[in-house]
matplotlib code that plots the C-alpha trace (Angstrom):
import matplotlib.pyplot as plt

x = [49.1, 48.9, 50.0, 51.6, 50.9, 53.3, 52.4, 52.0, 51.8, 50.6, 54.1, 56.1, 54.5, 55.2, 54.7, 57.7, 56.8, 59.3, 60.9, 62.3, 65.5, 65.3, 68.2, 67.8, 70.9, 72.3, 75.4, 75.1, 75.3, 78.4, 80.2, 79.9, 78.4, 74.6, 74.7, 75.9, 79.3, 78.8, 79.4, 82.6, 83.8, 82.9, 84.6, 88.1, 90.7, 91.5, 94.8, 98.0, 100.0, 103.3, 103.1, 103.3, 106.5, 109.7, 112.9, 115.3, 118.9, 119.9, 119.3, 117.2, 119.0, 117.1, 119.5, 119.8, 115.9, 115.4, 118.0, 116.0, 112.8, 114.3, 115.7, 112.7, 110.3, 113.2, 112.5, 108.8, 109.3, 111.2, 109.2, 106.1, 108.0, 109.1, 105.4, 104.1, 106.5, 105.7, 102.1, 102.7, 104.9, 102.7, 99.8, 102.1, 103.0, 99.3, 98.3, 101.1, 100.1, 96.5, 97.2, 99.2, 96.9, 94.3, 96.6, 97.8, 100.9, 101.4, 101.9, 105.4, 106.3, 108.8, 110.1, 110.9, 113.4, 111.7, 113.0]
y = [117.3, 118.9, 117.2, 118.8, 118.1, 118.6, 121.2, 119.7, 121.7, 120.6, 121.9, 119.3, 116.0, 115.5, 112.3, 112.0, 110.5, 107.5, 107.8, 104.5, 104.3, 105.1, 102.8, 99.4, 98.2, 100.3, 100.2, 101.8, 105.0, 104.7, 103.9, 100.2, 98.3, 97.7, 94.3, 91.0, 89.7, 88.2, 84.8, 85.2, 86.7, 83.8, 81.4, 83.5, 81.8, 83.9, 86.0, 84.1, 85.9, 85.5, 88.4, 90.4, 88.6, 90.2, 88.4, 88.4, 89.6, 87.9, 84.4, 84.3, 84.1, 81.8, 81.8, 85.5, 85.8, 83.1, 85.0, 88.2, 86.7, 85.2, 88.4, 90.2, 87.5, 88.0, 91.8, 91.6, 88.6, 91.2, 94.4, 92.4, 91.2, 94.8, 96.0, 93.6, 94.4, 98.3, 97.5, 95.5, 97.8, 100.7, 98.8, 98.0, 101.7, 103.0, 100.5, 101.7, 105.4, 104.8, 103.1, 106.0, 108.6, 106.7, 107.3, 103.9, 103.2, 99.4, 100.0, 99.1, 95.7, 94.0, 91.0, 88.1, 85.0, 81.6, 78.9]
z = [127.9, 124.7, 121.7, 118.6, 115.3, 112.5, 110.0, 106.5, 103.5, 100.2, 98.6, 100.7, 99.0, 95.5, 93.2, 90.7, 87.4, 86.8, 83.5, 81.9, 80.1, 76.6, 75.7, 75.2, 77.2, 80.1, 79.5, 75.7, 77.1, 78.9, 75.5, 75.7, 72.7, 73.5, 71.3, 72.6, 71.3, 67.8, 67.0, 65.1, 68.6, 70.4, 68.0, 68.1, 70.5, 73.5, 72.7, 74.2, 76.9, 75.0, 73.3, 76.6, 77.9, 77.6, 76.8, 79.7, 79.3, 82.5, 83.7, 87.2, 90.0, 92.2, 95.4, 95.2, 95.2, 97.9, 100.2, 99.3, 100.4, 103.7, 104.7, 104.0, 106.1, 108.7, 109.0, 108.8, 111.9, 114.0, 113.2, 114.2, 117.5, 118.2, 117.8, 120.1, 122.7, 122.3, 122.8, 126.0, 127.6, 126.9, 128.0, 131.2, 131.7, 131.3, 134.2, 136.3, 135.5, 136.2, 139.5, 140.6, 139.6, 141.8, 144.7, 145.5, 146.9, 146.0, 142.0, 141.5, 140.7, 143.0, 141.7, 144.2, 143.8, 142.8, 145.0]

ax = plt.figure().add_subplot(projection="3d")
ax.plot(x, y, z, "-o")
ax.set_aspect("equal")
plt.show()
């Protein structure tokens, strides 16, 4: 048996020269400052979040919020239960359909009373 060798030409193989980055800091080219934070910036106190707070026109209605949370939780539980029931019934129908397509005659479930 004859083995085939790949045809290799000199144009296919090139060595690329690595050029180092010219900036001292890689983020400097993207618009970030290349210098580390100054000492005066480090000594400054962090900004207070109070400037982002908005005054409330109405007081917080805790009871309404809790009722809304309970309703949302009940809806989520009901939706999950319906999804699980739907998935199980689809799987059961698929099993029954596979049984019928195989030509079997005992595919239907017959419920018997338990004594």
